[in-house]
VEXDREN-2710 file (C-alpha; in Angstrom, 1 decimal):
% VEXDREN-2710
k/r/px/py/pz
1/MET/-39.4/-46.6/-103.9
2/ILE/-40.3/-49.8/-106.4
3/PRO/-42.7/-51.1/-107.0
4/GLN/-44.2/-53.8/-104.9
5/GLU/-44.6/-55.8/-108.8
6/THR/-41.2/-55.3/-110.0
7/LEU/-40.3/-57.2/-106.4
8/ARG/-42.1/-59.5/-106.9
9/PHE/-40.9/-60.4/-110.7
10/GLN/-37.8/-60.0/-108.8
11/LEU/-38.5/-63.0/-106.6
12/PRO/-37.0/-65.9/-109.0
13/HIS/-34.2/-64.3/-109.8
14/CYS/-32.8/-63.7/-106.1
15/ILE/-29.1/-64.2/-106.1
16/THR/-29.0/-67.3/-103.7
17/GLY/-25.5/-67.5/-104.2
18/THR/-21.6/-67.7/-107.0
19/ASP/-19.3/-69.5/-108.7
20/LEU/-16.9/-67.0/-110.1
21/PRO/-14.1/-67.3/-112.3
22/ILE/-11.7/-66.1/-110.0
23/GLU/-9.0/-68.5/-108.4
24/GLY/-8.6/-68.2/-105.2
25/GLU/-10.0/-69.8/-101.8
26/LYS/-13.6/-69.3/-101.3
27/TYR/-15.6/-69.2/-98.1
28/GLU/-19.5/-69.0/-98.3
29/GLY/-21.1/-66.9/-94.9
30/LYS/-24.8/-67.1/-94.2
31/VAL/-25.0/-64.0/-96.5
32/ARG/-21.6/-63.3/-97.9
33/ASP/-19.6/-65.0/-100.2
34/ASN/-16.5/-64.2/-100.4
35/TYR/-13.4/-64.7/-102.4
36/MET/-9.5/-64.5/-101.3
37/ILE/-7.2/-63.7/-103.6
38/GLY/-4.0/-62.3/-102.0
39/ASP/-3.8/-59.4/-100.0
40/LYS/-7.2/-58.7/-101.5
41/ARG/-10.9/-60.6/-100.2
42/ILE/-13.6/-60.2/-102.8
43/ILE/-16.6/-59.9/-100.9
44/VAL/-20.6/-60.6/-103.0
45/VAL/-23.1/-60.0/-101.4
46/THR/-26.0/-62.5/-101.8
47/ASP/-29.8/-62.1/-101.3
48/ARG/-29.5/-64.6/-98.2
49/LEU/-31.3/-64.1/-95.3
50/SER/-30.6/-65.2/-91.9
51/ALA/-32.1/-65.4/-88.4
52/PHE/-31.7/-67.2/-85.5
53/ASP/-28.4/-68.1/-87.1
54/ARG/-30.0/-69.6/-89.9
55/ILE/-29.9/-69.2/-93.3
56/ILE/-33.8/-68.6/-93.7
57/THR/-35.0/-66.9/-97.8
58/LEU/-34.1/-65.0/-100.3
59/ILE/-35.3/-61.5/-100.4
60/PRO/-35.5/-59.6/-103.7
61/PHE/-33.0/-56.8/-104.2
62/LYS/-31.4/-57.6/-100.4
63/GLY/-27.5/-58.1/-101.1
64/GLN/-27.5/-54.3/-103.0
65/VAL/-29.4/-52.9/-100.2
66/LEU/-26.4/-53.9/-97.9
67/ASN/-23.4/-53.5/-99.8
68/GLN/-24.8/-49.9/-100.5
69/MET/-25.7/-49.2/-97.2
70/ALA/-22.4/-50.3/-96.0
71/LYS/-20.8/-48.4/-98.4
72/PHE/-22.5/-45.0/-97.6
73/TRP/-21.6/-45.9/-93.4
74/PHE/-17.9/-47.0/-94.2
75/GLU/-17.3/-43.7/-96.1
76/GLN/-19.3/-41.4/-93.0
77/THR/-17.5/-43.1/-90.2
78/ALA/-14.1/-43.5/-91.5
79/ASP/-12.3/-41.1/-89.7
80/ILE/-13.3/-43.0/-86.6
81/CYS/-11.9/-45.8/-87.8
82/PRO/-10.3/-47.6/-90.7
83/ASN/-12.0/-50.1/-92.8
84/HIS/-11.2/-52.7/-95.3
85/VAL/-12.8/-51.4/-98.1
86/ILE/-11.2/-50.5/-100.9
87/GLU/-13.2/-50.4/-104.3
88/VAL/-17.3/-50.8/-104.9
89/PRO/-16.9/-52.5/-108.5
90/ASP/-20.8/-53.8/-108.2
91/PRO/-23.7/-52.8/-106.3
92/ASN/-23.3/-56.4/-104.9
93/VAL/-20.2/-56.5/-104.4
94/THR/-17.3/-55.1/-101.8
95/VAL/-13.2/-55.8/-102.5
96/GLY/-11.9/-55.3/-99.4
97/ARG/-8.2/-55.6/-97.5
98/GLU/-7.5/-58.9/-96.2
99/CYS/-7.8/-58.7/-92.3
100/THR/-7.4/-61.5/-89.3
101/PRO/-10.7/-61.5/-87.8
102/LEU/-11.1/-61.1/-84.7
103/PRO/-13.8/-63.9/-83.0
104/VAL/-16.0/-61.2/-81.2
105/GLU/-18.9/-59.3/-82.2
106/MET/-19.6/-55.8/-80.7
107/VAL/-23.2/-55.5/-80.1
108/ILE/-24.1/-52.0/-78.8
109/ARG/-27.4/-51.4/-77.2
110/GLY/-29.3/-48.3/-76.9
111/TYR/-32.7/-49.6/-76.0
112/ILE/-34.0/-52.9/-74.5
113/THR/-35.5/-54.8/-76.8
114/GLY/-35.5/-58.0/-79.3
115/VAL/-37.3/-61.6/-79.5
116/THR/-34.1/-63.7/-80.2
117/THR/-32.9/-65.9/-76.9
118/THR/-29.5/-63.5/-77.6
119/SER/-31.8/-60.1/-76.9
120/ALA/-31.7/-58.4/-74.0
121/TRP/-35.5/-57.7/-74.0
122/TYR/-35.8/-61.9/-74.3
123/ASN/-33.1/-62.7/-70.7
124/TYR/-34.8/-59.6/-69.3
125/GLU/-38.2/-61.1/-69.4
126/LYS/-36.3/-63.8/-68.0
127/GLY/-35.3/-62.2/-65.0
128/VAL/-32.2/-62.0/-65.8
129/ARG/-30.6/-58.5/-64.6
130/ASN/-27.2/-58.9/-65.3
131/PHE/-26.7/-58.8/-68.8
132/CYS/-23.0/-59.5/-70.0
133/GLY/-21.3/-57.3/-67.4
134/ASN/-24.2/-55.1/-68.2
135/GLU/-26.3/-54.1/-64.6
136/LEU/-29.7/-53.9/-65.5
137/PRO/-32.6/-52.1/-63.3
138/GLU/-36.1/-53.3/-62.7
139/GLY/-38.7/-52.6/-64.2
140/MET/-37.4/-51.4/-67.5
141/LYS/-40.6/-52.0/-70.3
142/LYS/-39.8/-53.8/-73.5
143/ASN/-38.1/-50.9/-76.2
144/GLN/-36.9/-48.3/-73.5
145/LYS/-34.1/-46.5/-73.8
146/PHE/-30.7/-47.3/-71.9
147/ASP/-29.9/-44.2/-69.8
148/GLN/-26.7/-45.1/-71.8
149/PRO/-25.6/-47.0/-74.8
150/ILE/-24.5/-50.8/-73.4
151/ILE/-22.0/-53.3/-75.0
152/THR/-23.1/-56.9/-75.4
153/PRO/-20.2/-58.7/-76.8
154/SER/-20.9/-61.9/-78.8
155/THR/-18.9/-64.9/-80.0
156/LYS/-18.6/-65.5/-83.7
157/ALA/-19.7/-69.2/-83.6
158/GLU/-18.3/-71.5/-86.7
159/HIS/-20.2/-72.0/-89.6
160/GLY/-23.7/-73.3/-88.7
161/GLY/-23.2/-73.0/-85.2
162/HIS/-25.2/-70.2/-82.7
163/ASP/-23.4/-67.2/-81.3
164/GLU/-22.7/-67.0/-77.4
165/SER/-23.8/-63.1/-75.6
166/VAL/-21.1/-63.3/-73.7
167/SER/-19.6/-60.3/-71.3
168/ARG/-15.6/-58.6/-71.4
169/GLU/-14.7/-61.1/-68.4
170/GLN/-15.4/-63.4/-70.1
171/ILE/-14.1/-63.1/-73.9
172/LEU/-10.6/-62.1/-72.3
173/GLU/-10.9/-65.3/-70.0
174/ARG/-10.9/-67.5/-72.9
175/GLY/-8.1/-65.6/-74.8
176/VAL/-9.4/-64.8/-77.9
177/VAL/-8.4/-61.2/-77.7
178/THR/-6.4/-59.5/-75.6
179/GLU/-7.6/-57.0/-73.1
180/GLU/-5.9/-54.0/-75.5
181/GLN/-7.9/-55.8/-78.7
182/PHE/-11.2/-55.3/-77.0
183/ASP/-11.1/-52.3/-75.3
184/THR/-10.1/-51.0/-78.7
185/MET/-13.0/-52.6/-80.3
186/ALA/-15.6/-51.1/-77.2
187/GLU/-14.1/-47.6/-77.8
188/VAL/-14.6/-47.8/-81.3
189/SER/-17.7/-49.2/-81.5
190/LEU/-19.1/-46.7/-79.2
191/LYS/-17.9/-43.4/-81.4
192/LEU/-19.7/-45.6/-84.2
193/TYR/-22.7/-45.9/-83.0
194/GLN/-22.9/-42.4/-81.7
195/ARG/-22.0/-41.5/-85.2
196/GLY/-24.9/-43.8/-86.7
197/VAL/-27.6/-42.3/-84.1
198/GLU/-26.6/-38.7/-85.1
199/ILE/-27.1/-39.7/-88.9
200/ALA/-30.7/-41.6/-88.5
201/ALA/-32.0/-39.0/-86.4
202/ARG/-31.3/-36.5/-89.4
203/GLN/-33.3/-38.8/-91.0
204/GLY/-36.0/-39.0/-88.3
205/ILE/-35.0/-42.7/-87.7
206/ILE/-33.9/-44.2/-84.5
207/LEU/-31.3/-46.6/-84.5
208/VAL/-31.6/-49.2/-81.6
209/ASP/-29.0/-51.3/-81.5
210/THR/-26.3/-52.9/-84.1
211/LYS/-23.1/-54.6/-83.9
212/TYR/-19.6/-54.3/-85.2
213/GLU/-16.7/-57.2/-86.9
214/PHE/-13.6/-56.3/-86.9
215/GLY/-10.0/-57.5/-87.8
216/LEU/-6.4/-57.0/-87.6
217/ASP/-4.6/-55.8/-90.9
218/GLU/-0.9/-56.2/-91.9
219/ASP/0.0/-53.7/-89.7
220/GLY/-1.7/-55.6/-86.9
221/VAL/-4.2/-52.6/-86.8
222/VAL/-7.7/-53.1/-85.3
223/THR/-9.8/-52.6/-89.1
224/LEU/-13.6/-52.7/-89.1
225/ILE/-14.7/-55.2/-91.3
226/ASP/-17.8/-57.0/-93.2
227/GLU/-20.6/-54.2/-92.8
228/ILE/-21.8/-51.4/-90.7
229/HIS/-25.9/-50.0/-90.0
230/THR/-27.4/-52.2/-92.2
231/PRO/-30.6/-54.3/-91.8
232/ASP/-28.9/-56.8/-91.0
233/SER/-26.5/-56.0/-88.4
234/SER/-28.6/-53.2/-86.9
235/ARG/-32.1/-52.9/-85.9
236/PHE/-34.2/-49.3/-86.7
237/TRP/-37.2/-47.5/-86.0
238/PHE/-39.2/-44.3/-86.5
239/ALA/-38.5/-41.7/-84.2
240/ASN/-41.8/-39.9/-85.2
241/GLU/-43.7/-42.5/-83.5
242/TYR/-41.7/-43.4/-80.6
243/GLU/-42.5/-42.0/-78.2
244/GLN/-46.9/-42.2/-78.5
245/ARG/-46.0/-46.3/-79.0
246/PHE/-43.9/-46.9/-75.9
247/ALA/-47.0/-45.1/-74.1
248/ALA/-49.3/-47.3/-75.2
249/GLY/-47.0/-50.7/-74.5
250/GLU/-46.9/-51.0/-78.6
251/GLU/-44.6/-52.7/-80.8
252/GLN/-42.5/-50.2/-83.4
253/LYS/-42.5/-49.4/-86.3
254/LYS/-39.9/-51.2/-87.7
255/ILE/-37.5/-51.2/-91.1
256/ASP/-35.0/-54.0/-90.3
257/LYS/-35.2/-57.7/-90.5
258/GLU/-36.7/-58.1/-87.5
259/TYR/-39.8/-58.0/-89.6
260/VAL/-39.4/-61.5/-90.6
261/ARG/-37.9/-62.5/-87.4
262/GLU/-41.2/-61.8/-85.8
263/TRP/-43.0/-63.4/-88.0
264/LEU/-41.3/-66.8/-87.6
265/ALA/-41.2/-66.4/-84.1
266/GLY/-44.8/-66.2/-84.5
267/GLN/-45.4/-69.9/-86.2
268/GLY/-43.1/-70.7/-82.9
269/PHE/-40.2/-70.6/-84.9
270/LEU/-37.1/-69.9/-82.4
271/GLY/-34.0/-71.0/-84.5
272/GLU/-34.7/-75.0/-84.1
273/GLY/-36.4/-77.5/-85.6
274/GLN/-37.8/-76.8/-89.4
275/ILE/-37.9/-73.7/-90.8
276/PRO/-41.1/-72.7/-92.3
277/GLU/-42.1/-72.0/-95.4
278/ILE/-42.1/-68.2/-95.9
279/PRO/-45.0/-67.0/-98.4
280/ASP/-43.9/-64.6/-101.3
281/ASP/-45.5/-61.7/-99.7
282/VAL/-43.5/-61.9/-96.5
283/ARG/-40.3/-61.7/-98.9
284/VAL/-41.9/-59.0/-101.0
285/GLU/-42.6/-56.4/-97.6
286/THR/-40.1/-57.4/-96.5
287/ALA/-37.6/-56.4/-99.9
288/ARG/-40.0/-53.1/-99.5
289/ARG/-38.4/-52.7/-96.0
290/TYR/-35.2/-52.9/-97.1
291/ILE/-35.1/-51.0/-99.4
292/GLU/-37.3/-48.3/-97.6
293/ALA/-34.4/-47.6/-94.6
294/PHE/-31.8/-47.3/-97.8
295/GLU/-33.7/-44.5/-99.1
296/LEU/-34.5/-42.7/-95.6
297/ILE/-31.3/-43.9/-93.7
298/THR/-28.8/-42.5/-96.8
299/GLY/-31.4/-40.1/-98.7
300/GLN/-30.6/-41.7/-101.8
301/THR/-33.0/-43.1/-104.2
302/PHE/-32.5/-47.4/-104.5
303/GLU/-31.7/-48.0/-108.2
304/ALA/-31.7/-51.5/-109.4
305/GLU/-31.5/-53.6/-112.4
306/VAL/-34.4/-56.4/-112.7
307/GLY/-34.1/-60.1/-113.8
308/PRO/-30.7/-62.4/-113.2
309/ALA/-27.5/-60.6/-111.7
310/SER/-24.6/-62.9/-112.2
311/ASP/-23.1/-61.7/-115.4
312/ARG/-23.3/-58.5/-114.3
313/ILE/-21.1/-59.1/-111.5
314/GLU/-19.4/-61.9/-113.3
315/ASN/-18.3/-58.5/-116.2
316/ASN/-18.1/-55.7/-113.4
317/LEU/-15.3/-58.2/-111.5
318/THR/-13.6/-59.1/-114.7
319/ALA/-13.0/-55.5/-115.4
320/TYR/-11.7/-54.6/-112.2
321/LEU/-9.4/-57.5/-111.4
END
């Protein structure tokens, strides 16, 4: 594990964004800078952290953690579904096949939890018992495991907008994807989640919930894009403490960005209004949790270069291209 003093030293060197000398269209997502070159997409994962559909702060080494963890999971799940990865020429960069994104996120939930307005527990507390087409039983407790994982699709918001949790029927009524495409994504997502659950369990980790994004390749094949099973798209808990904490009504020990969401919620921020200033201690602890997640789940040691990363990224991409 990288020492906390190193993480603190890296605070002013976080990757805010990129301006690479690459000819082609550039698009900035919440976390990733995308450069389109012909049939390839260069994806640079920055250190930006988003929560409540807002860019909140910068976290040291976060982009590298996400990119390298996604690489691990894409390799572990390639037999289930084709993915977009061609090459990973830099710790923060993935080169992928250009796909036409399908505007639906497939959210798979194995437990009822969460603090955002789109979360299952938030809605359940408000009295909702049909959540995105899933009938939820009475008497559930926060962090309780579902009998079977549920699918709660989410529409992909325009840049700066908010995603919306919806049902299969609503998705099909809006005509944003075909019935065949939706059902393929749903089937594949459940298989990906189950693979994630099994691999995480071997490391003593619970994969609580996650989301998947898909696109169509040049042949119209549904393809996994973006990322998979990272602390940005997924929630992880420690398995050895789950039962005791659940029985006591305590919050679970987490290794994901829920830590920041809960800190913000504690300040009264749920996505609207001015974002509270995030203390350095919270940013450093968040970085530690991201790195911990990488090492625990992959079984690999996280290694990173301290200091600015822009020159390294540009040099590695230049060599690749």
